[in-house]
C-alpha positions, 0 to 999 in steps of 0.5 A: 194183886197181892200173892197169898199162900194157897189155902188147904181147901184150894190145894185139895180142890186143885189136886182132886181136879188134876187126878179126876182129869187123868182118870177121865182120860183113861189113866188107871188109878192103880198105875204107878205114875198115878199113885206117885202123883197122888202121893205128891199131891197129898204132900202138897195139900198138907204143906205150905210149899210148892212142888215142880217136877216130872212123873213117869207114866211109863205104861202110857209112854208119857211123862207128866210135867207137874206144877204145884204152886205155893201162891194163889196167883197160879193154878196147879197144872199138869202137862201130859207129854208123849215121851220122845224115844230116840 
């Protein structure tokens, strides 16, 4: 399979799906973490690049490990992990 750069349509669809899943699981769309993620997804949809990183959802005691890939051989993903407190 040949890797191709994701289309803007694919990026938009995957980004909307991630945000919808967070809302469906109780994350408020005006929370700081949600707004930061939304901004990162918007940048990703507009570009032809990729972005991987963590976004803090402090009010939920969680961190989102986000992967927004450049190529169509991998879907965008988010792991919503509980923060370890020591």
